[in-house]
ROLO-342622 format. One record per residue (C-alpha): residue in three letters; y negated, z negated, x. Coordinates in Angstrom, 1 decimal. Each point is the difference from the previous one (the first is absolute). Example, Ala and Ser with C-alpha at 12.3 -4.5 7.8 and 13.67 -1.06 7.14 Angstrom:
res  v  w  u
ALA  4.5  -7.8  12.3
SER  -3.4  0.7  1.4
% end
This chain:
res  v  w  u
UNK  -35.3  -160.0  50.6
UNK  -0.2  -0.1  3.5
UNK  2.3  -3.1  0.6
UNK  2.7  2.2  -2.2
UNK  -0.4  2.4  2.7
UNK  1.3  -2.3  2.3
UNK  -3.9  -0.5  1.5
UNK  -0.7  -3.4  1.8
UNK  -3.8  -2.0  -1.2
UNK  -0.7  0.2  3.9
UNK  -0.1  4.1  -0.2
UNK  -1.6  -0.2  -3.4
UNK  -2.4  -2.2  1.3
UNK  -0.6  2.2  3.4
UNK  -0.4  3.2  -2.0
UNK  -2.7  -1.3  -2.3
UNK  -1.8  -1.2  3.4
UNK  -0.3  3.4  1.4
UNK  -0.5  2.2  -2.5
UNK  -3.9  0.0  0.5
UNK  0.7  0.9  3.9
UNK  1.5  3.0  -1.7
UNK  -1.9  1.6  -2.3
UNK  -3.0  2.2  2.1
UNK  2.9  0.6  1.8
UNK  1.8  1.5  -3.4
UNK  -3.1  1.7  -0.8
UNK  -0.1  2.4  3.1
UNK  3.5  1.0  -1.0
UNK  -0.9  0.5  -3.3
UNK  -3.3  2.8  1.0
UNK  2.9  1.7  2.8
UNK  2.3  -0.1  -3.1
UNK  -2.6  1.6  -1.9
UNK  -1.2  2.2  2.1
UNK  3.8  2.0  0.9
UNK  0.6  -0.2  -3.4
UNK  -2.8  2.6  -0.6
UNK  1.3  1.8  3.1
UNK  3.9  0.3  -1.7
UNK  -2.3  1.0  -4.3
UNK  -1.7  2.7  1.6
UNK  3.1  1.7  1.6
UNK  1.6  -0.4  -3.1
UNK  -2.0  1.7  -2.2
UNK  -1.0  2.4  3.1
UNK  3.3  0.9  -0.4
UNK  0.5  0.4  -3.6
UNK  3.0  -2.7  0.1
UNK  1.9  1.4  -3.7
UNK  2.7  -1.9  -1.6
UNK  1.9  3.2  0.6
UNK  -0.1  -0.6  4.2
UNK  2.2  -3.5  -1.2
UNK  2.9  2.1  -0.5
UNK  3.5  0.6  1.5
UNK  1.1  2.1  1.8
UNK  3.5  0.7  1.0
UNK  2.4  2.1  2.8
UNK  -1.5  1.0  3.0
UNK  -3.7  -1.0  -1.4
UNK  -1.5  3.8  0.4
UNK  -3.4  0.2  -2.1
UNK  -0.8  -3.6  -0.2
UNK  -3.8  0.0  -1.1
UNK  0.0  -3.3  -1.0
UNK  1.3  -1.0  3.7
UNK  -2.5  2.6  1.3
UNK  -3.1  -1.7  -1.5
UNK  1.1  -3.4  0.6
UNK  -0.1  0.6  4.1
UNK  -3.4  1.8  -0.9
UNK  -1.7  -3.4  -1.2
UNK  1.7  -1.5  3.1
UNK  -1.9  2.3  2.1
UNK  -3.1  -0.5  -1.6
UNK  -0.4  -4.1  -0.1
UNK  1.0  -0.2  3.4
UNK  -2.5  2.8  1.5
UNK  2.8  2.6  1.3
UNK  1.3  3.4  -0.5
UNK  3.4  -0.5  -0.9
UNK  2.7  -2.6  -1.6
UNK  3.9  -0.8  -0.1
UNK  0.7  -2.5  -2.7
UNK  3.7  0.2  -0.5
UNK  2.8  -1.9  -1.2
UNK  2.5  1.3  2.2
UNK  -2.1  -2.2  2.6
UNK  1.9  -3.8  -0.1
UNK  -1.8  -1.8  1.8
UNK  -3.2  -0.7  2.3
UNK  2.4  0.3  3.3
UNK  1.4  3.2  -1.6
UNK  -4.1  1.7  -0.7
UNK  0.2  -0.7  4.0
UNK  3.1  0.9  1.0
UNK  -0.8  3.6  -1.9
UNK  -3.6  0.4  1.4
UNK  0.6  -0.5  3.6
UNK  2.9  2.0  0.6
UNK  -1.7  2.4  -2.5
UNK  -3.5  0.4  2.3
UNK  2.0  -0.9  3.7
UNK  2.7  2.4  1.5
UNK  1.9  -0.6  3.7
UNK  -2.1  -0.6  2.9
UNK  -3.0  -1.6  -2.1
UNK  -1.6  -3.0  0.4
UNK  -1.1  -2.7  -2.4
UNK  -1.4  -2.9  1.0
UNK  -0.9  -3.1  -2.0
UNK  -3.1  -1.8  0.2
UNK  0.6  -3.0  -1.9
UNK  2.5  -1.3  2.0
UNK  3.0  -0.5  -1.4
UNK  1.1  2.1  -3.1
UNK  2.0  -1.9  -2.9
UNK  3.4  -1.4  0.8
UNK  1.5  2.9  -2.1
UNK  -2.0  2.7  1.9
UNK  1.3  -0.8  3.3
UNK  3.5  1.6  -1.2
UNK  -1.3  2.7  -1.3
UNK  -2.2  0.9  3.4
UNK  3.0  -1.7  2.0
UNK  -1.0  -2.8  2.0
UNK  2.2  -2.0  -1.5
UNK  3.9  0.3  -1.1
UNK  1.9  2.9  0.9
UNK  -0.1  2.9  -2.9
UNK  0.6  3.7  1.4
UNK  -2.9  0.9  -3.2
UNK  -3.3  -1.4  1.5
UNK  -2.8  1.9  1.6
UNK  1.1  -1.3  3.5
UNK  3.2  1.3  -0.4
UNK  -1.7  3.2  -0.8
UNK  -1.7  0.5  3.1
UNK  -3.5  -1.5  -1.3
UNK  -1.4  -2.3  2.2
UNK  -1.6  -3.3  -0.8
UNK  -2.7  -2.2  1.5
UNK  -2.1  -3.0  -1.5
UNK  -3.4  -1.4  0.7
UNK  -0.1  -3.7  -1.3
UNK  -3.5  -1.7  -1.4
UNK  -1.7  -2.3  1.3
UNK  -1.5  -2.9  -2.3
UNK  0.5  1.3  -2.6
UNK  -1.6  4.2  0.7
UNK  1.0  3.2  1.9
UNK  -0.1  -0.5  3.3
UNK  -2.3  2.7  0.6
UNK  -0.7  0.4  3.4
UNK  3.9  1.1  0.2
UNK  -0.2  1.9  -2.7
UNK  -2.2  2.1  1.1
UNK  1.4  0.4  3.8
UNK  3.5  0.9  -1.9
UNK  -1.7  2.3  -2.3
UNK  -1.5  1.9  3.0
UNK  3.3  0.1  2.3
UNK  0.7  2.8  -3.4
UNK  3.4  1.0  -1.0
UNK  0.3  -2.0  -2.9
UNK  1.1  1.5  -3.1
UNK  -0.8  -3.0  -3.1
UNK  -1.6  -3.8  0.3
UNK  1.0  -2.2  -2.4
UNK  -1.7  -3.3  -1.7
UNK  1.8  -2.4  -2.0
UNK  -2.7  -2.2  -2.0
UNK  2.0  -1.7  -1.4
UNK  1.0  -3.6  2.3
UNK  3.7  0.1  -0.6
UNK  2.3  -2.3  0.9
UNK  -2.6  -1.7  2.7
UNK  -2.6  -2.2  0.8
UNK  -3.0  2.3  0.5
UNK  -2.2  1.1  -2.5
UNK  -0.5  2.8  -1.9
UNK  -2.1  2.9  0.6
UNK  -2.8  1.0  -2.2
UNK  -1.7  3.0  -0.8
UNK  -2.9  0.1  2.2
UNK  2.4  -1.1  3.0
UNK  2.2  3.2  -0.6
UNK  -3.0  2.4  -0.5
UNK  -1.8  -1.3  3.4
UNK  3.3  0.7  1.6
UNK  0.5  3.3  -1.5
UNK  -3.2  1.0  1.0
UNK  0.8  -0.8  3.7
UNK  3.4  2.1  -0.3
UNK  -1.7  3.3  -1.7
UNK  -3.4  0.2  2.3
UNK  3.0  0.1  2.9
UNK  2.7  2.3  -1.1
UNK  -0.5  1.3  -4.0
UNK  3.3  1.4  0.3
UNK  1.8  -3.3  -0.5
UNK  1.1  -0.7  -3.3
UNK  -0.6  -3.5  -1.5
UNK  2.7  -1.7  -1.8
UNK  -1.0  -3.3  -2.2
UNK  3.4  -2.2  -0.9
UNK  -2.3  -1.0  -3.3
UNK  2.5  -2.3  -1.2
UNK  -1.8  -3.1  -2.4
UNK  -3.2  1.0  1.1
UNK  -0.9  2.8  -2.7
UNK  -3.5  -1.1  -2.5
UNK  -0.4  -3.2  1.9
UNK  -3.1  1.7  1.5
UNK  -2.3  2.5  -1.5
UNK  1.4  2.4  2.8
UNK  3.3  1.5  1.0
UNK  1.3  1.0  3.5
UNK  -0.5  3.6  -1.5
UNK  -3.6  -0.2  -0.3
UNK  -0.8  -1.4  2.7
UNK  1.1  2.7  2.1
UNK  4.0  -0.4  0.4
UNK  1.9  2.9  -0.9
UNK  3.2  -1.5  -1.6
UNK  0.7  -3.4  -1.4
UNK  3.7  -0.8  -1.8
UNK  1.5  -3.2  -2.1
UNK  2.2  -0.4  -3.2
UNK  -1.0  -0.3  -3.4
UNK  1.8  -3.4  -0.2
UNK  -2.5  -1.1  1.2
UNK  -3.8  0.1  -0.5
UNK  -0.5  3.5  -1.7
UNK  3.4  -0.8  -2.3
UNK  -1.8  -3.2  -2.0
UNK  3.1  -1.0  -0.6
UNK  0.4  2.7  -2.6
UNK  1.7  2.7  2.3
UNK  3.4  -0.8  1.0
UNK  0.7  1.8  2.6
UNK  -1.4  2.6  2.3
UNK  -2.5  0.9  2.8
UNK  -2.8  1.6  1.4
UNK  -1.8  2.3  2.5
UNK  -3.3  0.6  0.7
UNK  -1.9  2.3  2.2
UNK  -0.8  4.0  1.2
UNK  1.3  2.7  -1.9
UNK  1.9  1.2  3.1
UNK  1.9  -3.4  1.2
UNK  0.5  -0.7  -3.9
UNK  2.0  3.3  0.1
UNK  2.0  -1.0  3.1
UNK  0.9  -3.5  -1.7
UNK  1.3  1.3  -3.2
UNK  1.7  3.0  2.0
UNK  1.9  -3.6  1.6
UNK  0.6  -1.2  -3.2
UNK  1.8  3.1  -1.9
UNK  0.1  2.8  2.2
UNK  -2.0  3.1  1.7
UNK  -1.4  2.3  -1.9
UNK  0.7  -2.2  -3.2
UNK  -2.6  -2.9  1.6
UNK  -1.9  -1.6  -3.5
UNK  1.2  2.6  -2.2
UNK  3.3  -1.8  -0.7
UNK  0.8  -3.2  -1.3
UNK  1.0  -1.0  -4.0
UNK  -2.5  -3.2  -0.9
UNK  3.2  -2.2  -1.5
UNK  -2.7  -0.9  -2.9
UNK  -2.1  -1.6  1.8
UNK  -3.5  1.6  -0.3
UNK  -0.9  -2.3  -2.8
UNK  0.9  -3.1  1.9
UNK  -2.0  1.7  3.3
UNK  -3.4  0.9  -2.0
UNK  0.3  -3.3  -1.7
UNK  0.4  -1.8  3.2
UNK  -3.2  1.4  1.9
UNK  -1.9  -0.3  -2.9
UNK  1.0  -3.7  -0.2
UNK  -0.1  -0.6  3.5
UNK  -3.6  -1.2  1.3
UNK  0.1  -3.0  -2.7
UNK  3.9  -0.8  1.0
UNK  -1.5  -0.3  3.8
UNK  -2.6  -2.1  -0.7
UNK  2.0  -1.9  -2.0
UNK  2.5  -0.6  3.0
UNK  -3.5  -0.5  2.3
UNK  -0.6  -2.9  -2.2
UNK  3.2  -1.3  0.1
UNK  0.3  0.1  4.2
UNK  -3.6  -1.5  0.2
UNK  1.2  -2.9  -2.9
UNK  3.1  -0.3  2.8
UNK  -2.2  -0.2  3.0
UNK  -2.3  -2.9  -1.2
UNK  2.8  -2.1  -1.8
UNK  2.2  0.1  2.8
UNK  -2.8  -0.8  2.5
UNK  -0.8  -3.4  -2.2
UNK  3.2  -0.5  0.1
UNK  -0.3  -0.2  3.9
UNK  1.5  3.3  1.3
UNK  -2.7  1.2  1.9
UNK  1.1  2.6  1.6
UNK  0.2  2.4  -3.3
UNK  -1.9  4.2  0.8
UNK  -1.5  0.9  -1.2
UNK  -2.6  -3.2  -0.8
UNK  -0.8  -0.3  -3.7
UNK  -3.5  1.3  0.5
UNK  1.1  3.0  3.0
UNK  -0.5  3.3  -0.5
UNK  3.2  1.7  -1.5
UNK  1.6  3.5  1.3
UNK  3.8  -0.3  -1.9
UNK  1.0  -1.7  -2.7
UNK  2.4  -2.7  2.3
UNK  -0.3  -3.7  0.9
UNK  1.5  -1.5  2.8
UNK  0.4  -3.6  0.2
UNK  1.9  -1.8  2.5
UNK  2.0  -2.9  -1.1
UNK  0.9  -2.0  3.3
UNK  3.7  -0.5  -1.1
UNK  3.1  1.9  -1.6
UNK  0.2  -2.6  -2.5
UNK  -3.9  1.0  -1.4
UNK  1.0  3.3  -0.2
UNK  3.1  0.2  -1.4
UNK  -1.5  -2.0  -2.9
UNK  -2.9  2.0  -0.5
UNK  1.5  2.6  0.0
UNK  2.5  -1.6  -2.6
UNK  -3.5  -0.8  -2.2
UNK  -0.5  3.5  -0.2
UNK  2.9  1.0  -1.1
UNK  0.0  -2.7  -2.7
UNK  -3.4  0.9  -1.7
UNK  0.9  3.7  0.3
UNK  0.9  1.2  -3.7
UNK  3.0  2.0  0.8
UNK  3.1  -2.6  1.6
UNK  -2.0  -2.6  0.3
UNK  3.7  -1.5  -0.2
UNK  0.9  1.2  3.5
UNK  -0.6  -2.0  3.3
UNK  -0.7  2.6  2.7
UNK  1.9  -1.5  3.7
UNK  -0.5  1.8  3.3
UNK  1.8  2.5  1.4
UNK  0.8  3.1  2.4
UNK  -2.1  2.4  -1.0
UNK  0.6  4.0  1.1
UNK  -3.4  1.2  2.5
UNK  -0.9  -3.7  0.3
UNK  0.8  -2.2  3.2
UNK  0.0  -3.3  -1.7
UNK  1.8  -1.1  -3.7
UNK  -2.4  0.3  -2.3
UNK  -0.9  -2.0  -3.4
UNK  -1.4  2.3  -2.8
UNK  -1.2  -0.5  -3.2
UNK  -1.0  2.2  -2.6
UNK  1.0  -0.4  -3.9
UNK  -2.1  3.1  -0.8
UNK  0.9  2.8  -2.5
UNK  0.6  3.0  2.7
UNK  2.1  -1.4  2.0
UNK  -1.7  0.0  4.0
UNK  -3.6  0.9  -1.8
UNK  -2.5  -2.5  2.8
UNK  -2.6  1.0  -3.0
UNK  1.8  -2.8  -1.6
UNK  -0.7  -3.3  1.2
UNK  2.6  -0.8  2.5
UNK  0.8  -1.7  3.6
UNK  1.8  0.2  2.8
UNK  0.4  -0.8  3.3
UNK  2.1  0.1  2.9
UNK  1.6  -3.8  1.3
UNK  -1.4  -0.4  3.1
UNK  -2.8  -1.8  1.9
UNK  -3.1  -0.7  -1.7
UNK  2.2  0.7  -2.8
UNK  -3.1  2.7  -1.8
UNK  0.3  0.9  -4.0
UNK  -1.4  3.1  -0.6
UNK  -1.6  0.1  -3.7
UNK  -1.1  3.0  -2.0
UNK  -0.3  1.1  -3.1
UNK  -1.1  -1.3  -3.7
UNK  0.2  2.2  -3.0
UNK  -2.5  -2.1  -1.7
UNK  -2.2  -3.0  1.2
UNK  1.4  -2.0  -2.0
UNK  3.8  0.4  0.2
UNK  -0.7  -0.5  4.1
UNK  -2.0  -2.7  0.0
UNK  2.7  -1.3  -2.2
UNK  3.0  0.9  2.5
UNK  -2.4  -1.2  3.0
UNK  0.3  -3.7  -2.0
UNK  3.4  0.1  -0.7
UNK  0.7  0.7  4.0
UNK  -2.2  -2.4  1.3
UNK  1.3  -2.8  -2.7
UNK  3.4  1.3  1.6
UNK  -0.6  -0.4  3.2
UNK  -1.4  -3.2  0.0
UNK  2.5  -2.0  -2.3
% end
C-alpha cells in the first residue's frame, strides 16, 4: 500500500521506528481534545441548537435566529460576552483589519508586543507597502516591542504602559513567517495581567490564528478583550468553506460589526449564504480535527529530525500552542521538493506541481502546496515557505492523522528521492 503511493522503504521503516515515541504525546492531545469537546457539546446543548438554525436567510439577513444562536455558542465556548461569525469576513487578515479599524481612531496608538506582525498585516498597518488605506495613513500611530528569547519583554512593556496614551495592544499568538516560537496561553495570561494592573482600559487584542483548541484555554479566558481568526483554519475543521470570526467584549464586538457593515446596522445585517450548517458542523468537529492536525505535526517533527533536519520547531515532544510545524530544510531544492511532495500527498490536484512565484503581500518568492477541498484552508494539510535562507517550510493541518501521516511520508520520500 505504501509503495503504491510512492513512499520509500527507509521512510516506512522510520515511521515504524518512531511511533512508540509518539504514543504518550498523542495521549495528551486526546485528553485535551476531550476537554474541548465537552465545552463545545455543552454550548450546543445550553443554547438549544436545532435543525431550524441551519436555514438559509437571504436579502439583508434580518432576523436570522440561526446566526444569532451560533454567535452565542461561540461566545460561551470562549468565555466571552459576544461574537461575530460571518461569511462576509473573507480571511484572517480581513478579520484583523476590520477589528483594528473598528477599534482605533485618528490619533490612537496601537502597540504590537510580539514583534513584527505577519506579512500581510504589515501593509494593513502601513509599515510596509504604500496603501492609502493603511492604519498609519488614517492617523493611527504604531509602535512595536520585540520578543526576547521567545518571550515578552516584560520590562519594556511595563515601562511603556506606564507612560500611557495606548489604545490597543496586539499580540500575535502564532509565529507567522518568523523563527520565533509561538506564544503559549500561560505567557499571554502573564503579560495581560501585567498590562491590566497598570492600565485596565487598554484593549488587549489577540491574533488567534492557528491556535484554537490546541490548549485547554483561549485568550478571552485569560483576560484578553478580543481575539480573531479565520474559519478556514482550526474552527472551520475543513467543513466551513469561508468566513471568519471575532470574539470578545460586547461593546468591542459592536464596534467591529459596524465596521463590517455600517453604523446602526452592526450585527443585524448580513445574509448567511446558506453557510450555517457548515459553520455549526465545523465548530462541532473542530476539537477532533485540531487534535489530528497536532498529531500529524508531531509525526512530521520527529520524522524529519530523525532524517537529519535538526532545526525543527517545535520538537516533537515540546509544548504546542498552535498547529504550525516549521523545518529548516537547508536549500531551495529541499524546500521545493518537500512542498511538491505535500502536493503529491493531497487528495485534490495531487498531479499539480507547485513552483516558487511572487505573491501579493510577501517579500520573497513563495512556494505553496495545498491540495485541499477548500482552497486556502490551512486546517487541511498544507505547506509553504519563502525562497530565502534558511529555506524554512511552514506546515500545518491534517483533517485526520492517517491522511496527515501519509501526506508527510510522501513528501519526505519526494525530497530524498
